[in-house]
A tleap script that builds the chain and sets N, CA, C and O, in Angstrom:
source leaprc.protein.ff14SB
mol = sequence {
  NMET PRO ALA ALA PRO ASP TYR PRO GLN LEU
  ALA ARG PHE LEU ILE ALA PRO LEU LEU ASN
  ASP PRO THR SER LEU LYS LEU ASP CYS GLU
  ARG ASN LEU ALA ARG GLN ARG VAL TRP LEU
  ARG VAL ALA PHE GLU GLY THR ASP LYS GLY
  ARG VAL PHE GLY ARG GLY GLY ARG THR ILE
  GLN ALA ILE ARG ALA VAL LEU ALA ALA THR
  ALA GLN LEU VAL GLY ASP THR LEU TYR LEU
  GLU ILE TYR GLY ASP CARG
}
set mol.1.N position { 78.437 84.909 -150.351 }
set mol.1.CA position { 79.947 86.133 -149.662 }
set mol.1.C position { 79.039 87.402 -150.000 }
set mol.1.O position { 78.212 87.557 -150.899 }
set mol.2.N position { 79.419 88.167 -149.093 }
set mol.2.CA position { 78.883 89.518 -149.219 }
set mol.2.C position { 79.729 90.512 -150.690 }
set mol.2.O position { 80.688 90.188 -151.389 }
set mol.3.N position { 79.034 91.527 -150.705 }
set mol.3.CA position { 79.572 92.220 -152.303 }
set mol.3.C position { 80.622 92.872 -151.734 }
set mol.3.O position { 80.770 93.036 -150.523 }
set mol.4.N position { 81.331 93.233 -152.570 }
set mol.4.CA position { 82.953 93.776 -151.956 }
set mol.4.C position { 82.257 95.162 -151.759 }
set mol.4.O position { 81.264 95.530 -152.386 }
set mol.5.N position { 82.977 95.944 -150.711 }
set mol.5.CA position { 82.499 97.226 -150.432 }
set mol.5.C position { 82.915 98.240 -151.475 }
set mol.5.O position { 83.426 98.044 -152.577 }
set mol.6.N position { 82.599 99.301 -150.912 }
set mol.6.CA position { 82.922 100.675 -151.843 }
set mol.6.C position { 83.988 101.538 -151.151 }
set mol.6.O position { 83.849 102.700 -150.769 }
set mol.7.N position { 85.255 100.634 -151.045 }
set mol.7.CA position { 86.617 101.573 -150.362 }
set mol.7.C position { 87.036 102.832 -150.572 }
set mol.7.O position { 87.611 103.515 -149.725 }
set mol.8.N position { 86.740 103.208 -151.798 }
set mol.8.CA position { 87.267 104.837 -151.773 }
set mol.8.C position { 86.126 105.439 -151.001 }
set mol.8.O position { 86.449 106.106 -150.018 }
set mol.9.N position { 84.609 105.297 -151.328 }
set mol.9.CA position { 83.807 105.801 -150.547 }
set mol.9.C position { 84.083 105.722 -149.055 }
set mol.9.O position { 84.282 106.779 -148.457 }
set mol.10.N position { 84.109 104.722 -148.486 }
set mol.10.CA position { 84.254 104.853 -147.094 }
set mol.10.C position { 85.551 105.507 -146.547 }
set mol.10.O position { 85.478 106.174 -145.516 }
set mol.11.N position { 86.740 105.346 -147.191 }
set mol.11.CA position { 87.737 106.154 -146.963 }
set mol.11.C position { 87.222 107.623 -147.267 }
set mol.11.O position { 87.530 108.486 -146.445 }
set mol.12.N position { 86.582 107.933 -148.203 }
set mol.12.CA position { 86.202 109.526 -148.090 }
set mol.12.C position { 85.572 109.597 -146.838 }
set mol.12.O position { 86.062 110.265 -145.928 }
set mol.13.N position { 84.460 108.926 -146.705 }
set mol.13.CA position { 83.645 109.296 -145.255 }
set mol.13.C position { 84.425 109.349 -143.894 }
set mol.13.O position { 84.071 109.951 -142.881 }
set mol.14.N position { 85.399 108.704 -144.049 }
set mol.14.CA position { 86.731 108.477 -142.912 }
set mol.14.C position { 87.395 110.021 -142.560 }
set mol.14.O position { 87.250 110.700 -141.544 }
set mol.15.N position { 88.294 110.344 -143.983 }
set mol.15.CA position { 89.079 110.897 -144.193 }
set mol.15.C position { 88.662 112.455 -144.598 }
set mol.15.O position { 89.391 113.337 -144.144 }
set mol.16.N position { 87.753 112.770 -145.263 }
set mol.16.CA position { 87.366 114.386 -145.599 }
set mol.16.C position { 86.809 114.913 -144.324 }
set mol.16.O position { 87.160 116.091 -144.247 }
set mol.17.N position { 86.237 114.640 -143.489 }
set mol.17.CA position { 85.352 115.609 -142.518 }
set mol.17.C position { 86.825 116.040 -141.761 }
set mol.17.O position { 86.536 116.986 -141.027 }
set mol.18.N position { 88.269 115.743 -141.636 }
set mol.18.CA position { 89.326 115.812 -141.300 }
set mol.18.C position { 89.907 117.045 -141.894 }
set mol.18.O position { 90.713 117.728 -141.264 }
set mol.19.N position { 89.538 117.322 -143.017 }
set mol.19.CA position { 90.172 117.994 -143.898 }
set mol.19.C position { 89.708 119.582 -144.042 }
set mol.19.O position { 88.519 119.871 -143.908 }
set mol.20.N position { 90.749 120.639 -144.335 }
set mol.20.CA position { 90.489 122.027 -144.340 }
set mol.20.C position { 89.426 121.882 -145.165 }
set mol.20.O position { 88.289 121.889 -144.694 }
set mol.21.N position { 89.645 121.735 -146.466 }
set mol.21.CA position { 89.368 121.392 -148.011 }
set mol.21.C position { 88.934 120.003 -148.343 }
set mol.21.O position { 89.819 119.221 -148.690 }
set mol.22.N position { 87.458 119.502 -148.277 }
set mol.22.CA position { 87.647 118.151 -148.394 }
set mol.22.C position { 87.757 118.062 -149.943 }
set mol.22.O position { 88.305 117.090 -150.462 }
set mol.23.N position { 87.429 118.700 -150.407 }
set mol.23.CA position { 87.604 118.789 -152.436 }
set mol.23.C position { 89.368 118.365 -152.618 }
set mol.23.O position { 89.913 117.827 -153.581 }
set mol.24.N position { 89.868 118.753 -151.539 }
set mol.24.CA position { 91.191 118.003 -152.055 }
set mol.24.C position { 91.611 116.590 -151.872 }
set mol.24.O position { 92.678 116.134 -152.283 }
set mol.25.N position { 90.757 115.969 -151.267 }
set mol.25.CA position { 91.005 114.567 -151.244 }
set mol.25.C position { 90.984 113.723 -152.230 }
set mol.25.O position { 89.830 113.646 -152.650 }
set mol.26.N position { 91.686 113.061 -152.797 }
set mol.26.CA position { 92.164 111.906 -154.054 }
set mol.26.C position { 92.210 110.912 -153.539 }
set mol.26.O position { 92.789 110.741 -152.466 }
set mol.27.N position { 91.574 109.969 -154.220 }
set mol.27.CA position { 91.155 108.600 -153.827 }
set mol.27.C position { 91.723 107.771 -155.012 }
set mol.27.O position { 91.609 108.277 -156.128 }
set mol.28.N position { 92.188 106.826 -154.926 }
set mol.28.CA position { 92.862 105.632 -155.983 }
set mol.28.C position { 92.577 104.444 -155.960 }
set mol.28.O position { 93.239 103.933 -155.057 }
set mol.29.N position { 91.868 103.609 -156.520 }
set mol.29.CA position { 91.445 102.175 -155.933 }
set mol.29.C position { 92.085 101.183 -157.236 }
set mol.29.O position { 91.955 101.343 -158.450 }
set mol.30.N position { 92.643 100.365 -156.654 }
set mol.30.CA position { 93.252 98.997 -157.503 }
set mol.30.C position { 92.855 97.747 -156.630 }
set mol.30.O position { 92.914 97.593 -155.410 }
set mol.31.N position { 92.405 96.846 -157.698 }
set mol.31.CA position { 92.006 95.564 -157.204 }
set mol.31.C position { 92.647 94.590 -157.856 }
set mol.31.O position { 92.936 94.609 -159.052 }
set mol.32.N position { 92.910 93.610 -156.974 }
set mol.32.CA position { 93.575 92.306 -157.630 }
set mol.32.C position { 92.647 91.308 -157.494 }
set mol.32.O position { 92.727 90.777 -156.386 }
set mol.33.N position { 91.908 90.912 -158.112 }
set mol.33.CA position { 90.563 89.997 -157.747 }
set mol.33.C position { 91.326 88.618 -157.742 }
set mol.33.O position { 90.853 87.777 -156.977 }
set mol.34.N position { 92.049 88.383 -158.222 }
set mol.34.CA position { 93.067 86.697 -158.200 }
set mol.34.C position { 93.620 86.541 -156.877 }
set mol.34.O position { 93.586 85.390 -156.443 }
set mol.35.N position { 94.037 87.275 -156.261 }
set mol.35.CA position { 94.552 87.171 -154.944 }
set mol.35.C position { 94.021 88.281 -153.829 }
set mol.35.O position { 94.610 88.711 -152.838 }
set mol.36.N position { 92.801 88.567 -154.300 }
set mol.36.CA position { 91.998 89.403 -152.883 }
set mol.36.C position { 92.750 90.454 -152.575 }
set mol.36.O position { 92.701 90.728 -151.376 }
set mol.37.N position { 93.605 91.323 -153.389 }
set mol.37.CA position { 94.421 92.297 -152.362 }
set mol.37.C position { 93.567 93.492 -153.352 }
set mol.37.O position { 93.072 93.506 -154.479 }
set mol.38.N position { 93.730 94.509 -152.145 }
set mol.38.CA position { 93.063 96.174 -152.714 }
set mol.38.C position { 94.480 97.100 -152.316 }
set mol.38.O position { 95.087 97.234 -151.253 }
set mol.39.N position { 94.685 97.638 -153.623 }
set mol.39.CA position { 95.453 99.013 -152.739 }
set mol.39.C position { 94.780 100.169 -152.488 }
set mol.39.O position { 94.060 100.405 -153.459 }
set mol.40.N position { 94.692 100.861 -151.788 }
set mol.40.CA position { 94.012 102.443 -151.644 }
set mol.40.C position { 94.826 103.507 -151.351 }
set mol.40.O position { 95.364 103.709 -150.262 }
set mol.41.N position { 94.928 104.320 -152.529 }
set mol.41.CA position { 95.832 105.477 -152.376 }
set mol.41.C position { 94.985 106.754 -151.845 }
set mol.41.O position { 93.815 107.022 -152.117 }
set mol.42.N position { 95.748 107.363 -151.140 }
set mol.42.CA position { 94.814 108.880 -150.585 }
set mol.42.C position { 95.796 109.479 -150.605 }
set mol.42.O position { 96.927 109.177 -150.225 }
set mol.43.N position { 95.237 110.734 -151.244 }
set mol.43.CA position { 96.453 112.110 -151.437 }
set mol.43.C position { 95.009 113.221 -150.768 }
set mol.43.O position { 93.782 113.210 -150.678 }
set mol.44.N position { 96.167 114.059 -150.438 }
set mol.44.CA position { 95.254 115.389 -149.653 }
set mol.44.C position { 96.550 116.454 -149.554 }
set mol.44.O position { 97.728 116.143 -149.731 }
set mol.45.N position { 96.080 117.674 -149.255 }
set mol.45.CA position { 96.879 118.652 -148.826 }
set mol.45.C position { 97.939 118.473 -147.347 }
set mol.45.O position { 97.741 118.255 -146.152 }
set mol.46.N position { 99.047 118.691 -148.167 }
set mol.46.CA position { 100.245 118.425 -147.220 }
set mol.46.C position { 99.845 119.221 -145.950 }
set mol.46.O position { 100.439 118.821 -144.949 }
set mol.47.N position { 98.991 120.244 -145.742 }
set mol.47.CA position { 98.996 121.126 -144.756 }
set mol.47.C position { 97.842 120.439 -143.704 }
set mol.47.O position { 97.584 121.003 -142.641 }
set mol.48.N position { 97.145 119.117 -144.118 }
set mol.48.CA position { 96.017 118.499 -143.425 }
set mol.48.C position { 96.579 117.306 -142.838 }
set mol.48.O position { 95.919 116.593 -142.083 }
set mol.49.N position { 98.197 116.978 -143.272 }
set mol.49.CA position { 98.674 115.549 -142.623 }
set mol.49.C position { 98.467 115.781 -140.991 }
set mol.49.O position { 97.748 114.944 -140.445 }
set mol.50.N position { 98.871 116.546 -140.383 }
set mol.50.CA position { 98.649 116.637 -139.088 }
set mol.50.C position { 97.368 116.024 -138.611 }
set mol.50.O position { 97.399 115.112 -137.785 }
set mol.51.N position { 96.020 116.576 -139.191 }
set mol.51.CA position { 94.440 116.451 -138.746 }
set mol.51.C position { 94.584 114.713 -138.871 }
set mol.51.O position { 94.336 113.883 -137.997 }
set mol.52.N position { 95.097 114.480 -140.347 }
set mol.52.CA position { 94.667 113.091 -140.678 }
set mol.52.C position { 95.388 111.843 -140.141 }
set mol.52.O position { 95.014 110.685 -140.331 }
set mol.53.N position { 96.557 112.261 -139.388 }
set mol.53.CA position { 97.424 111.385 -138.561 }
set mol.53.C position { 97.420 111.596 -137.377 }
set mol.53.O position { 98.061 110.763 -136.737 }
set mol.54.N position { 96.719 112.775 -136.517 }
set mol.54.CA position { 96.355 112.509 -135.181 }
set mol.54.C position { 97.393 112.463 -134.373 }
set mol.54.O position { 98.452 112.235 -134.957 }
set mol.55.N position { 97.464 112.609 -133.154 }
set mol.55.CA position { 98.448 112.716 -131.877 }
set mol.55.C position { 98.944 111.055 -132.224 }
set mol.55.O position { 98.177 110.092 -132.251 }
set mol.56.N position { 100.488 111.021 -132.485 }
set mol.56.CA position { 100.750 109.910 -132.346 }
set mol.56.C position { 100.204 109.210 -133.620 }
set mol.56.O position { 100.848 108.161 -133.615 }
set mol.57.N position { 99.649 109.187 -134.367 }
set mol.57.CA position { 99.258 108.463 -135.311 }
set mol.57.C position { 98.195 107.948 -135.313 }
set mol.57.O position { 97.837 107.340 -136.322 }
set mol.58.N position { 97.173 108.052 -133.926 }
set mol.58.CA position { 96.001 107.556 -133.652 }
set mol.58.C position { 94.962 107.404 -134.696 }
set mol.58.O position { 94.593 106.354 -135.223 }
set mol.59.N position { 94.516 108.700 -134.931 }
set mol.59.CA position { 93.773 108.786 -136.317 }
set mol.59.C position { 93.451 107.892 -137.092 }
set mol.59.O position { 92.374 107.309 -137.223 }
set mol.60.N position { 94.970 107.718 -137.927 }
set mol.60.CA position { 95.128 107.150 -139.263 }
set mol.60.C position { 95.489 105.685 -138.735 }
set mol.60.O position { 95.581 104.924 -139.698 }
set mol.61.N position { 95.662 105.211 -137.831 }
set mol.61.CA position { 95.518 103.927 -137.405 }
set mol.61.C position { 94.331 103.461 -136.936 }
set mol.61.O position { 94.222 102.237 -136.865 }
set mol.62.N position { 93.230 104.274 -136.530 }
set mol.62.CA position { 92.009 103.915 -136.250 }
set mol.62.C position { 91.470 103.880 -138.004 }
set mol.62.O position { 90.683 102.975 -138.280 }
set mol.63.N position { 91.792 104.622 -138.884 }
set mol.63.CA position { 90.973 104.567 -140.217 }
set mol.63.C position { 91.530 103.344 -140.917 }
set mol.63.O position { 90.761 102.701 -141.632 }
set mol.64.N position { 92.731 102.976 -140.790 }
set mol.64.CA position { 93.445 102.134 -141.129 }
set mol.64.C position { 92.230 100.199 -140.733 }
set mol.64.O position { 91.609 99.336 -141.354 }
set mol.65.N position { 92.697 100.659 -139.024 }
set mol.65.CA position { 92.014 99.506 -138.757 }
set mol.65.C position { 90.178 99.503 -139.365 }
set mol.65.O position { 89.824 98.449 -139.893 }
set mol.66.N position { 89.638 100.085 -139.317 }
set mol.66.CA position { 88.148 100.236 -139.814 }
set mol.66.C position { 88.410 99.934 -141.368 }
set mol.66.O position { 87.458 99.350 -141.884 }
set mol.67.N position { 89.449 100.190 -142.206 }
set mol.67.CA position { 89.032 99.950 -143.850 }
set mol.67.C position { 89.491 98.246 -143.909 }
set mol.67.O position { 88.946 97.392 -144.607 }
set mol.68.N position { 90.711 98.030 -142.913 }
set mol.68.CA position { 91.206 96.651 -142.593 }
set mol.68.C position { 90.233 95.502 -142.364 }
set mol.68.O position { 90.075 94.421 -142.932 }
set mol.69.N position { 89.644 96.098 -141.350 }
set mol.69.CA position { 88.484 95.281 -141.225 }
set mol.69.C position { 87.330 94.686 -141.760 }
set mol.69.O position { 86.765 93.639 -141.444 }
set mol.70.N position { 86.912 96.032 -143.145 }
set mol.70.CA position { 86.165 95.890 -143.750 }
set mol.70.C position { 86.118 95.024 -144.826 }
set mol.70.O position { 85.254 94.372 -145.413 }
set mol.71.N position { 87.886 95.307 -144.949 }
set mol.71.CA position { 88.289 94.156 -146.104 }
set mol.71.C position { 88.014 92.732 -145.767 }
set mol.71.O position { 87.488 91.866 -146.467 }
set mol.72.N position { 88.559 92.655 -144.335 }
set mol.72.CA position { 88.798 91.225 -144.202 }
set mol.72.C position { 87.153 90.602 -143.715 }
set mol.72.O position { 87.023 89.413 -143.421 }
set mol.73.N position { 86.015 91.537 -143.683 }
set mol.73.CA position { 84.460 90.610 -143.965 }
set mol.73.C position { 84.401 89.887 -144.766 }
set mol.73.O position { 83.902 88.763 -144.708 }
set mol.74.N position { 85.265 90.777 -146.312 }
set mol.74.CA position { 84.882 89.796 -147.353 }
set mol.74.C position { 85.974 89.057 -148.161 }
set mol.74.O position { 85.891 88.697 -149.335 }
set mol.75.N position { 87.117 88.885 -147.224 }
set mol.75.CA position { 88.044 88.052 -147.750 }
set mol.75.C position { 89.473 88.897 -148.515 }
set mol.75.O position { 90.330 88.409 -149.251 }
set mol.76.N position { 89.363 89.970 -148.137 }
set mol.76.CA position { 90.234 90.969 -149.088 }
set mol.76.C position { 91.485 91.302 -147.954 }
set mol.76.O position { 91.330 91.201 -146.737 }
set mol.77.N position { 92.436 91.616 -148.459 }
set mol.77.CA position { 93.366 92.191 -148.025 }
set mol.77.C position { 93.899 93.837 -148.354 }
set mol.77.O position { 94.363 94.048 -149.475 }
set mol.78.N position { 93.830 94.853 -147.469 }
set mol.78.CA position { 93.648 95.806 -147.893 }
set mol.78.C position { 95.096 96.711 -147.612 }
set mol.78.O position { 95.653 96.654 -146.516 }
set mol.79.N position { 95.569 97.456 -148.615 }
set mol.79.CA position { 96.510 98.129 -148.255 }
set mol.79.C position { 96.589 99.536 -148.274 }
set mol.79.O position { 96.414 99.862 -149.448 }
set mol.80.N position { 96.774 100.602 -147.531 }
set mol.80.CA position { 96.375 101.951 -147.229 }
set mol.80.C position { 97.621 102.687 -147.471 }
set mol.80.O position { 98.478 102.630 -146.589 }
set mol.81.N position { 97.884 103.460 -148.675 }
set mol.81.CA position { 98.819 104.676 -148.942 }
set mol.81.C position { 98.470 105.994 -148.908 }
set mol.81.O position { 97.587 106.531 -149.577 }
set mol.82.N position { 99.259 106.539 -148.031 }
set mol.82.CA position { 99.298 108.095 -147.650 }
set mol.82.C position { 99.953 109.090 -148.933 }
set mol.82.O position { 101.094 108.930 -149.367 }
set mol.83.N position { 99.527 109.553 -149.156 }
set mol.83.CA position { 100.410 110.951 -149.913 }
set mol.83.C position { 99.866 112.255 -149.208 }
set mol.83.O position { 98.668 112.503 -149.071 }
set mol.84.N position { 100.764 112.948 -148.837 }
set mol.84.CA position { 100.434 114.321 -148.033 }
set mol.84.C position { 100.374 115.478 -149.071 }
set mol.84.O position { 99.871 116.501 -148.605 }
set mol.85.N position { 100.786 115.558 -150.426 }
set mol.85.CA position { 100.385 116.265 -151.312 }
set mol.85.C position { 99.753 115.961 -152.144 }
set mol.85.O position { 99.607 114.756 -151.936 }
set mol.86.N position { 99.103 116.255 -153.212 }
set mol.86.CA position { 98.146 116.112 -154.393 }
set mol.86.C position { 99.328 115.722 -155.297 }
set mol.86.O position { 99.137 115.465 -156.485 }
savepdb mol mol.pdb
quit
């Protein structure tokens, strides 16, 4: 079985370039090893919400798809929660 991915680092790689101030990005990752579930909480400045979500939510859906596919490779289920303000 492959090693567990670094979900916060992957999320930072995908989201930080979209932000006006990448240092405002805050990530929290909680794992439940028994049930193979991962909760990834992301917070950033509210002014960047439109850039992260994209037109019609396409950008955030693509980010969710990449994270979910990565989790699926190792048998995890990933839940992504977005907070517009820190």
